[in-house]
C-alpha positions as CSV (number, residue, x, y, z in Angstrom):
1,M,17.8,29.1,20.1
2,K,20.8,27.3,19.5
3,Y,19.9,24.6,16.8
4,V,17.6,24.1,13.9
5,V,15.8,20.8,14.1
6,G,14.3,18.8,11.4
7,I,11.7,16.0,12.4
8,D,10.7,13.4,9.7
9,L,7.6,12.5,11.4
10,G,7.1,9.4,9.3
11,T,4.3,6.7,8.6
12,T,6.5,3.7,9.4
13,N,9.7,5.5,10.9
14,S,10.7,9.0,12.4
15,V,14.2,10.5,12.2
16,V,15.5,13.6,13.7
17,A,18.4,15.7,12.4
18,Y,19.8,19.0,13.7
19,A,22.4,21.7,13.2
20,P,24.0,24.4,15.3
21,L,23.2,27.8,14.5
22,D,26.6,29.0,15.4
23,G,29.9,28.7,13.4
24,D,30.4,29.4,9.8
25,A,29.8,25.8,8.4
26,P,27.3,24.1,10.6
27,T,27.3,20.2,10.1
28,I,24.0,18.4,10.0
29,A,23.8,15.5,12.4
30,V,21.2,12.9,13.0
31,L,19.9,12.5,16.7
32,A,20.2,9.1,18.2
33,L,16.6,8.6,19.8
34,T,16.5,6.6,23.2
35,Q,13.7,4.1,23.2
36,L,12.8,0.9,24.7
37,I,14.0,-2.2,22.5
38,A,13.1,-4.9,25.1
39,P,11.5,-5.0,28.6
40,G,14.0,-3.1,31.0
41,T,16.3,-2.4,28.0
42,V,16.7,1.1,26.6
43,E,18.9,1.9,23.6
44,A,19.5,5.1,21.3
45,R,19.0,4.4,17.8
46,T,18.9,6.8,14.8
47,V,15.5,5.6,13.7
48,L,12.5,5.6,16.1
49,P,9.8,2.9,14.5
50,S,6.4,4.9,14.2
51,F,4.5,2.3,16.3
52,L,2.7,2.5,19.8
53,Y,1.8,-0.4,21.8
54,L,-0.7,-0.3,24.6
55,P,0.0,-3.0,26.9
56,A,-2.6,-4.9,28.9
57,A,-2.9,-4.5,32.5
58,G,0.0,-6.0,34.2
59,E,1.7,-6.9,31.1
60,L,4.6,-4.7,31.6
61,P,5.5,-3.3,35.1
62,D,6.4,0.2,35.0
63,A,10.0,-0.4,35.7
64,S,10.4,-2.5,32.7
65,R,9.5,0.4,30.5
66,K,11.3,3.3,32.4
67,L,13.0,5.9,30.1
68,P,15.5,8.7,30.9
69,W,12.7,11.1,31.2
70,K,9.4,11.2,32.6
71,A,6.9,9.6,30.1
72,P,3.4,8.3,29.9
73,T,3.1,4.7,31.3
74,D,0.2,3.6,29.3
75,A,1.9,3.1,26.0
76,V,5.4,2.3,24.5
77,I,6.7,3.9,21.5
78,G,9.5,2.7,19.2
79,A,11.2,-0.6,18.4
80,F,9.8,-2.6,21.2
81,A,6.3,-1.3,20.3
82,Q,7.0,-2.6,16.7
83,R,8.2,-5.9,17.7
84,R,5.6,-6.5,20.4
85,G,2.9,-5.4,18.0
86,S,3.9,-8.5,15.7
87,E,3.2,-10.6,18.6
88,V,-0.2,-8.9,19.9
89,P,-1.6,-7.0,16.7
90,D,-4.8,-5.8,18.4
91,R,-2.8,-3.6,20.7
92,V,-0.5,-1.8,18.4
93,V,-1.0,1.6,16.5
94,A,0.5,1.7,13.2
95,S,0.2,4.2,10.3
96,A,-1.3,7.0,12.5
97,K,0.0,9.4,9.7
98,S,-2.2,7.9,7.2
99,W,-5.0,8.2,9.6
100,L,-4.2,11.9,10.2
101,S,-4.7,12.6,6.5
102,Y,-7.9,10.6,6.1
103,A,-10.8,13.0,5.6
104,G,-13.2,10.2,6.0
105,S,-12.6,9.5,9.5
106,D,-12.8,11.6,12.6
107,R,-9.2,12.4,13.1
108,T,-9.5,13.7,16.6
109,A,-11.6,10.8,17.7
110,A,-10.2,7.9,20.0
111,I,-10.4,5.1,16.9
112,L,-6.7,3.5,17.0
113,P,-5.8,0.8,17.2
114,W,-8.4,0.5,14.4
115,G,-10.7,-2.7,14.6
116,S,-9.3,-3.6,18.2
117,P,-11.5,-5.2,20.9
118,D,-13.5,-2.7,23.2
119,E,-11.3,-3.7,26.2
120,V,-8.1,-1.9,24.5
121,D,-7.7,1.8,25.2
122,K,-8.0,3.8,22.0
123,L,-6.4,7.1,20.8
124,S,-7.0,9.5,18.1
125,P,-4.6,10.0,15.3
126,V,-3.7,13.4,16.7
127,D,-3.2,11.9,20.0
128,V,-0.7,9.2,18.6
129,S,1.1,11.8,16.6
130,A,1.4,14.0,19.6
131,R,2.9,11.0,21.6
132,Y,5.6,10.3,18.9
133,L,6.5,14.0,19.2
134,G,6.5,14.0,22.9
135,H,9.0,11.0,22.9
136,I,11.0,12.9,20.5
137,R,11.0,16.0,22.6
138,G,11.6,13.8,25.8
139,A,14.9,12.0,23.9
140,W,16.1,15.5,22.9
141,D,15.9,17.3,26.1
142,A,17.8,14.3,27.8
143,E,20.5,14.9,25.3
144,F,20.5,18.6,25.2
145,P,19.3,19.7,28.6
146,D,20.5,23.3,28.1
147,A,18.8,23.6,24.9
148,P,15.2,22.3,25.4
149,L,13.6,21.3,22.0
150,A,10.6,23.8,22.7
151,K,13.1,26.7,22.4
152,Q,14.7,25.7,19.2
153,D,13.8,26.3,15.3
154,V,11.7,23.0,14.7
155,L,10.6,21.9,11.3
156,I,8.3,19.1,10.8
157,T,7.8,17.5,7.5
158,V,4.5,16.6,5.7
159,P,3.6,15.0,2.5
160,A,3.1,17.6,-0.3
161,S,-0.3,16.5,-0.7
162,F,-1.5,17.0,3.1
163,D,-4.9,18.8,2.9
164,P,-5.2,22.0,5.2
165,V,-6.9,20.1,7.9
166,A,-4.0,17.6,8.1
167,R,-1.7,20.4,8.3
168,E,-3.4,21.9,11.0
169,L,-3.9,18.7,12.8
170,T,0.0,18.1,12.6
171,V,0.6,21.5,14.1
172,R,-2.0,21.0,17.0
173,A,-0.2,17.4,17.6
174,A,3.0,19.5,18.1
175,G,1.5,21.8,20.4
176,E,0.0,19.2,22.5
177,A,3.7,17.8,22.7
178,G,4.7,21.1,24.0
179,L,6.2,22.3,20.6
180,S,4.1,25.7,20.2
181,Q,6.3,27.2,17.3
182,V,6.8,24.7,14.6
183,T,7.1,25.3,10.6
184,L,5.9,22.6,8.2
185,L,8.0,21.5,5.3
186,E,6.8,19.3,2.4
187,E,8.8,15.9,2.2
188,P,9.8,16.0,-1.3
189,Q,11.3,19.4,-1.0
190,A,13.2,18.2,2.2
191,A,14.5,15.3,0.2
192,L,15.9,17.3,-2.4
193,Y,17.5,19.8,0.2
194,A,19.1,16.8,1.6
195,W,20.7,16.0,-1.8
196,I,22.0,19.6,-2.1
197,D,23.6,19.3,1.3
198,A,25.2,15.8,0.6
199,N,26.7,17.2,-2.5
200,G,27.8,20.6,-1.2
201,N,28.9,23.1,-4.2
202,R,29.0,20.3,-6.7
203,W,25.2,20.0,-7.0
204,R,25.1,22.8,-9.5
205,D,27.4,20.6,-11.7
206,A,24.7,17.6,-11.8
207,L,21.9,19.9,-13.2
208,A,21.6,22.3,-16.1
209,V,19.0,25.1,-16.8
210,G,15.9,23.0,-18.2
211,D,16.1,20.0,-16.2
212,V,13.3,18.8,-14.3
213,I,13.6,16.7,-11.2
214,L,11.0,13.9,-10.3
215,V,11.1,13.4,-6.5
216,C,9.8,9.8,-6.3
217,D,8.8,9.4,-2.6
218,V,7.3,6.0,-1.7
219,G,7.2,5.6,2.1
220,G,5.4,3.2,4.4
221,G,1.9,4.4,3.9
222,T,2.0,6.9,1.0
223,S,3.4,7.6,-2.4
224,D,4.2,11.2,-3.3
225,F,5.5,12.8,-6.5
226,S,6.7,16.3,-6.9
227,L,8.4,18.0,-9.9
228,I,11.2,20.5,-9.4
229,A,12.6,22.6,-12.3
230,A,16.2,23.9,-12.7
231,R,16.0,27.4,-14.0
232,E,18.1,30.6,-14.3
233,A,17.7,33.2,-12.0
234,D,20.0,36.5,-11.7
235,G,22.5,34.7,-13.8
236,T,22.9,31.6,-11.5
237,L,21.0,28.2,-11.2
238,A,17.9,28.2,-9.1
239,L,15.3,25.4,-8.3
240,E,11.7,26.0,-8.4
241,R,8.8,23.3,-7.4
242,I,6.4,23.3,-10.2
243,A,4.0,20.6,-9.4
244,V,2.6,18.2,-6.7
245,G,0.7,15.1,-6.8
246,D,-2.4,13.9,-5.2
247,H,-2.3,12.2,-1.9
248,I,-1.9,8.2,-2.6
249,L,-2.3,6.0,0.1
250,L,-0.1,3.3,-1.3
251,G,3.3,2.2,0.1
252,G,5.1,-0.1,2.2
253,D,2.0,-1.0,4.3
254,N,0.5,-2.4,1.1
255,M,3.6,-4.4,0.3
256,D,3.7,-5.8,3.7
257,L,0.0,-7.0,3.1
258,A,0.7,-8.4,-0.2
259,L,3.6,-10.5,1.1
260,A,1.6,-11.8,3.9
261,Y,-1.3,-13.0,1.7
262,H,1.3,-14.6,-0.6
263,L,2.7,-16.7,2.5
264,R,-0.7,-17.3,3.9
265,E,-1.8,-18.9,0.5
266,R,1.4,-21.2,0.5
267,L,0.4,-22.2,4.2
268,A,-3.1,-22.8,3.1
269,Q,-1.8,-25.0,0.3
270,Q,0.2,-27.1,2.9
271,G,-2.9,-27.7,5.1
272,T,-2.6,-24.8,7.6
273,A,-5.1,-22.2,7.7
274,L,-4.5,-18.9,9.4
275,D,-7.2,-16.7,11.3
276,A,-7.6,-13.0,11.2
277,W,-5.4,-12.6,14.5
278,Q,-2.6,-14.6,13.0
279,L,-2.7,-12.8,9.5
280,R,-2.5,-9.6,11.3
281,G,0.7,-10.7,13.1
282,L,2.1,-12.2,9.8
283,V,1.6,-8.9,8.3
284,A,3.8,-7.2,10.9
285,S,6.3,-9.7,10.6
286,C,6.6,-9.3,6.8
287,R,7.4,-5.7,7.3
288,E,10.9,-6.6,8.5
289,A,11.3,-9.6,6.1
290,K,10.4,-7.2,3.1
291,E,13.2,-4.8,4.2
292,R,15.7,-7.4,4.7
293,L,14.9,-9.3,1.5
294,L,15.0,-6.2,-0.6
295,G,18.0,-4.6,1.1
296,E,21.6,-4.0,-0.4
297,A,22.8,-7.2,1.0
298,A,19.7,-9.4,0.7
299,E,19.4,-12.7,2.2
300,P,18.2,-15.5,-0.2
301,T,15.5,-16.8,2.3
302,L,14.1,-15.7,5.9
303,P,12.5,-17.8,8.4
304,I,9.1,-16.0,9.8
305,A,7.4,-17.2,12.9
306,I,3.8,-17.0,13.4
307,L,2.0,-17.4,17.0
308,G,0.2,-20.6,17.2
309,R,-3.6,-20.1,18.2
310,G,-6.6,-22.2,17.9
311,R,-7.5,-25.7,18.1
312,K,-5.7,-26.7,14.7
313,V,-2.4,-25.5,16.1
314,V,-0.7,-27.6,18.8
315,G,2.0,-25.6,20.9
316,G,4.4,-23.1,20.0
317,A,4.6,-21.1,16.4
318,L,3.9,-21.8,13.0
319,R,7.2,-21.7,10.8
320,A,7.2,-20.2,7.3
321,S,9.7,-18.8,5.3
322,A,10.0,-15.9,2.5
323,S,12.5,-15.8,-0.2
324,R,13.8,-13.0,-2.4
325,D,12.0,-14.6,-5.3
326,D,8.8,-14.3,-3.5
327,V,9.5,-10.8,-2.7
328,E,10.3,-9.8,-6.0
329,R,7.3,-11.6,-7.6
330,A,4.8,-10.1,-5.2
331,L,6.4,-6.7,-5.0
332,V,8.2,-5.8,-8.0
333,D,6.0,-7.3,-10.6
334,G,2.9,-6.5,-8.3
335,F,3.5,-2.7,-7.3
336,F,6.0,-1.6,-10.0
337,P,4.8,-3.4,-13.4
338,R,5.9,-2.0,-16.7
339,C,3.3,0.1,-18.2
340,A,2.8,2.8,-20.7
341,I,2.9,6.6,-20.2
342,G,-0.8,6.7,-21.3
343,D,-2.2,4.0,-18.6
344,R,-4.3,5.2,-15.8
345,P,-4.7,3.7,-12.4
346,H,-7.3,0.9,-12.5
347,G,-10.6,1.6,-10.9
348,Q,-12.5,-1.1,-8.8
349,R,-16.0,-1.8,-8.5
350,R,-17.4,-0.8,-5.1
351,T,-19.5,-2.9,-2.9
352,G,-22.7,-1.4,-1.7
353,L,-21.6,-1.8,2.0
354,Q,-18.1,-1.6,2.9
355,E,-16.1,-1.9,6.3
356,L,-15.0,1.4,7.3
357,G,-11.0,2.0,7.3
358,L,-8.2,3.8,5.5
359,P,-9.1,4.5,1.6
360,Y,-6.2,2.8,0.0
361,A,-5.5,3.2,-3.6
362,S,-7.6,0.6,-5.5
363,D,-4.9,0.0,-8.1
364,P,-1.4,-1.3,-6.3
365,A,0.5,-0.1,-9.3
366,V,2.8,2.7,-8.3
367,T,4.1,3.1,-11.8
368,R,0.4,3.7,-13.3
369,H,-0.3,6.4,-10.5
370,L,3.1,8.0,-11.7
371,A,2.1,8.0,-15.3
372,H,-1.1,9.4,-14.6
373,F,0.7,12.2,-12.6
374,L,3.1,12.9,-15.1
375,T,0.6,13.2,-17.9
376,R,-1.8,15.4,-16.1
377,Q,1.0,17.7,-14.9
378,G,2.7,17.7,-18.5
379,E,-0.3,19.3,-19.6
380,A,-0.2,22.0,-17.0
381,T,3.8,22.6,-17.4
382,A,4.0,22.9,-21.1
383,G,5.2,19.4,-21.7
384,A,7.9,19.4,-19.0
385,H,8.8,15.8,-18.2
386,P,11.6,14.5,-15.8
387,T,15.4,14.5,-16.8
388,A,16.4,13.4,-13.5
389,V,14.8,11.2,-10.6
390,L,15.6,11.5,-6.8
391,F,14.3,8.4,-5.1
392,N,13.2,8.9,-1.3
393,G,11.0,6.8,1.2
394,G,11.9,3.6,2.8
395,V,10.3,1.5,0.2
396,M,12.8,3.2,-2.5
397,R,15.7,1.9,-0.6
398,A,15.4,-1.4,-2.4
399,P,17.7,-1.7,-5.4
400,A,15.2,-3.9,-7.3
401,L,12.5,-1.4,-7.0
402,R,14.6,1.7,-8.0
403,E,16.0,-0.1,-10.9
404,R,12.4,-1.1,-12.1
405,L,11.1,2.3,-11.8
406,L,14.1,3.8,-13.6
407,D,13.8,1.2,-16.2
408,V,10.0,2.4,-16.7
409,L,10.7,6.1,-16.8
410,N,13.3,5.5,-19.6
411,G,11.0,3.5,-21.5
412,W,8.7,6.6,-21.4
413,F,11.3,9.2,-22.1
414,A,13.6,7.6,-24.2
415,A,14.5,10.6,-26.2
416,G,17.6,12.5,-25.3
417,D,19.9,11.1,-22.7
418,G,17.1,9.5,-20.7
419,V,16.3,9.9,-16.8
420,R,19.4,9.9,-14.8
421,V,19.5,9.3,-10.9
422,L,20.5,11.9,-8.5
423,A,22.5,9.9,-6.2
424,G,23.6,10.8,-2.6
425,G,22.6,10.6,0.9
426,D,20.7,8.1,2.9
427,P,16.7,7.8,1.9
428,E,16.1,6.9,5.5
429,Q,17.6,10.1,6.9
430,A,17.2,12.4,3.9
431,V,13.8,14.0,4.7
432,A,15.0,15.0,8.4
433,R,18.5,16.2,7.2
434,G,16.7,18.2,4.5
435,A,14.4,20.0,7.0
436,A,17.4,21.0,8.9
437,Y,19.2,22.1,5.9
438,F,16.0,24.3,5.2
439,G,16.1,25.7,8.7
440,L,19.6,27.0,7.8
441,A,18.8,28.2,4.2
442,R,15.9,30.4,5.8
443,R,18.8,32.2,7.4
444,G,20.8,32.7,4.2
445,R,23.0,29.7,4.8
446,G,21.9,27.5,1.8
447,V,20.1,27.2,-1.2
448,R,16.1,27.8,-1.1
449,I,13.7,26.1,-3.4
450,R,11.1,28.5,-4.6
451,G,7.6,27.3,-5.3
452,G,5.2,28.3,-2.6
453,V,1.8,26.6,-2.1
454,G,1.9,23.4,-4.3
455,R,-2.0,23.5,-5.2
456,T,-4.8,26.3,-5.9
457,F,-7.2,26.5,-3.2
458,Y,-11.1,27.5,-3.9
459,L,-13.7,28.5,-1.3
460,G,-17.2,27.1,-2.3
461,I,-19.9,29.9,-2.9
462,E,-23.6,28.9,-2.7
463,T,-25.4,30.0,-5.9
464,A,-28.5,32.4,-5.4
465,M,-31.2,30.4,-6.9
466,P,-34.9,29.6,-6.1
467,A,-35.6,26.6,-3.9
468,V,-35.9,23.4,-5.4
469,P,-37.3,20.2,-3.3
470,G,-34.6,17.9,-3.0
471,L,-31.9,19.8,-4.6
472,R,-29.3,21.8,-2.8
473,P,-28.0,25.0,-4.4
474,P,-25.0,24.5,-6.6
475,I,-21.7,25.9,-5.5
476,K,-19.3,28.1,-7.4
477,A,-15.5,27.8,-6.7
478,L,-13.7,31.1,-5.8
479,C,-9.9,31.1,-6.0
480,V,-8.6,32.3,-2.5
481,V,-5.2,31.0,-2.7
482,P,-3.4,30.7,-6.0
483,H,-0.6,28.1,-7.0
484,G,2.8,29.3,-6.0
485,L,1.8,31.6,-3.2
486,E,4.6,32.1,-0.9
487,E,4.2,31.3,3.1
488,G,3.8,34.2,5.0
489,S,1.9,36.1,2.1
490,E,-1.5,37.5,2.2
491,V,-4.0,38.1,-0.3
492,E,-7.4,40.2,-0.6
493,L,-10.4,40.4,-2.6
494,P,-11.4,44.0,-2.1
495,A,-13.7,44.5,-5.2
496,R,-16.1,41.5,-4.4
497,E,-18.4,41.0,-1.5
498,F,-20.2,38.0,-0.3
499,G,-22.9,37.1,2.4
500,L,-21.5,35.7,5.5
501,V,-23.9,33.7,7.9
502,V,-23.0,34.4,11.5
503,G,-24.2,33.5,14.9
504,E,-25.1,29.8,14.0
505,P,-23.3,26.8,13.0
506,T,-22.7,26.5,9.2
507,E,-20.7,24.7,6.7
508,F,-17.7,25.9,4.7
509,R,-16.7,23.9,1.3
510,F,-13.2,24.0,0.1
511,L,-11.9,22.6,-3.0
512,S,-8.4,22.3,-4.4
513,S,-6.3,21.6,-7.8
514,S,-2.7,20.4,-8.4
515,S,-3.0,21.1,-12.0
516,R,-4.8,24.6,-12.5
517,R,-1.9,26.8,-12.2
518,D,-3.3,30.1,-14.1
519,D,-6.3,30.8,-11.8
520,H,-5.6,33.8,-9.9
521,V,-7.1,35.4,-6.7
522,G,-10.7,36.1,-7.4
523,T,-11.1,33.6,-10.3
524,L,-14.8,32.3,-10.0
525,L,-15.3,28.8,-11.5
526,E,-19.0,27.9,-12.4
527,T,-18.1,24.5,-13.7
528,W,-15.0,22.3,-13.5
529,D,-13.6,19.0,-14.5
530,A,-13.8,16.6,-11.4
531,D,-10.5,15.2,-12.7
532,E,-8.8,18.6,-12.1
533,V,-10.5,20.1,-9.0
534,E,-11.4,18.1,-6.0
535,E,-13.6,19.0,-3.2
536,L,-11.9,18.8,0.4
537,P,-14.0,17.8,3.6
538,P,-16.4,20.4,4.8
539,L,-15.3,22.7,7.8
540,Q,-17.8,23.0,10.3
541,T,-17.9,26.6,12.6
542,A,-19.9,29.1,14.2
543,L,-18.7,32.6,13.7
544,D,-20.1,34.6,16.4
545,W,-21.5,38.2,16.6
546,H,-23.3,38.8,19.7
547,G,-27.1,40.3,18.9
548,H,-26.9,39.3,15.1
549,E,-27.4,35.7,15.4
550,G,-28.6,34.0,12.2
551,S,-27.7,37.4,10.2
552,T,-26.2,37.5,6.9
553,V,-23.4,40.2,6.8
554,P,-21.8,41.7,3.6
555,V,-18.0,40.9,3.9
556,H,-15.0,40.6,1.8
557,L,-12.3,38.0,2.2
558,Q,-8.5,38.1,3.0
559,A,-6.5,34.9,2.7
560,R,-3.1,33.9,4.1
561,V,-0.8,31.1,4.2
562,N,1.3,31.6,7.2
563,E,4.8,30.7,8.1
564,V,3.8,27.4,9.5
565,G,2.1,26.5,6.1
566,V,-1.5,26.4,7.3
567,L,-4.3,28.4,5.4
568,E,-5.8,31.0,7.2
569,L,-9.2,32.7,6.0
570,W,-10.5,35.9,7.1
571,F,-14.0,37.6,6.6
572,V,-14.0,41.6,7.1
573,S,-17.1,43.4,7.4
574,R,-17.9,46.3,5.1
575,D,-17.2,48.9,7.7
576,E,-14.1,46.8,8.7
577,R,-15.1,46.9,12.3
578,Q,-15.7,43.2,12.5
579,R,-13.3,40.5,11.6
580,W,-13.9,36.7,11.6
581,K,-11.1,34.0,11.3
582,L,-12.3,30.9,10.0
583,E,-11.6,28.4,12.8
584,F,-11.3,24.8,11.7
585,N,-13.5,22.4,13.4
586,V,-12.3,19.3,11.9
587,R,-14.5,16.7,13.5
588,H,-16.2,14.4,11.0
589,T,-19.9,15.1,10.6
590,S,-22.6,12.7,8.9
């Protein structure tokens, strides 16, 4: 082992950073990832677009997609996949990370590209994530043949709001890519680690005891919010993560779609109608237009080509243009409107029959989701509110969006000095750099953020009651992992026994809360507010015990959050001769 390696496996882009383990002052660097940028042309870039393209038979000869290492020939990953996908949208996989987090889908089934024709081969969200990590491994091993990635200290970042199944599946994807030993790190923490690294010893000058940092991470597919407090510990300034938000499927993907619909409406007014296939291509083109029009050196207008198709289009591509005004009107006001701290995300009347797909947030207003998070967490953190904000994620690279969000925050918290911005570092590279820094900090070569598990987890216990036709027995919620439990810790409930069904398939129900911080191990909730405790997808398994099929065995429970950040649950028989580990069967059941 020669390096710590941080991998930001992003929804839209992936980045890899690393640092050597030897030397007194290791420097964190970003790895240029070799990828196909055009048929027969490879180039190393610091960003690997998280896109996978499945070419049709004969579309791309094997020689035209050759990489410096042996890679699967049925798909292309990276810059060319992103560009080609805008031209042939039915064959590109995007937002695989969002699908990995979506409990309503079968995350291990071959469902991507979603909605593509039957003749297009399909991959599961886990498979796609494994392909991305496999590409990263190939690029690393080609660059460092004497230090293969599988033997390094690898840290992969995940959203703070990822549920236990999504975390487990991320680890599984890493294993399929040949990375059997990885550690998971929450992305908002990684972003703050990168800020600390960028500021060196000066970071303590920018904070004081009592400060609360809002990490606002709006990426390609999700919005993630976390609060980290600056506190005194042993006479020095220390950091502790005190709150994490829910998983909100709202980000750059939504903005690409909004801009595409805005341009489609303009084309319709000019007498040009786009079919569904062309709209998907326009959405992909709007992704690049959004980034360029909202960038630091933004262009006033940008031409956009849409492939011609259908009887109404005669030869060649359609032409459209997007302006900076278009983007600001559709994205700044649409996704970051001014609102009050007491506002809540708007609900949406649901139709009786819906198309299956990702459960995008009904309300596109990031500011209203943030208001809801801060109000709810303020109640659980004795009224603590942000005094500083750290922006992260590709969306927040846009100055217009940062300025609007800061303006909204200062409208909410005008007292005192207002909310200041923690500047420093590149938001595109921050998460990967922060993960590498954390790898060094674990070895005593950096600052650690305390906090442990960001949510309280409960196991559903079926209530003993007489059978009633048409009524399932209600469940109680038993706290098995309290908020703040450190990774690598184990808890036990020695004084309470439960009946465990063995030898036949059964269902385990889990719940979690990001706001109940005072529940301790063994707390049993008979009722709860749906706004503070949510049920996670059930886990299906059969715990075997030969000769005791269908029996109910008295057991006590042990829970552990391993070093990887994955929840493990053990059932121990009364005589302690039998132990069952809950194995997650994450396949969706109806």
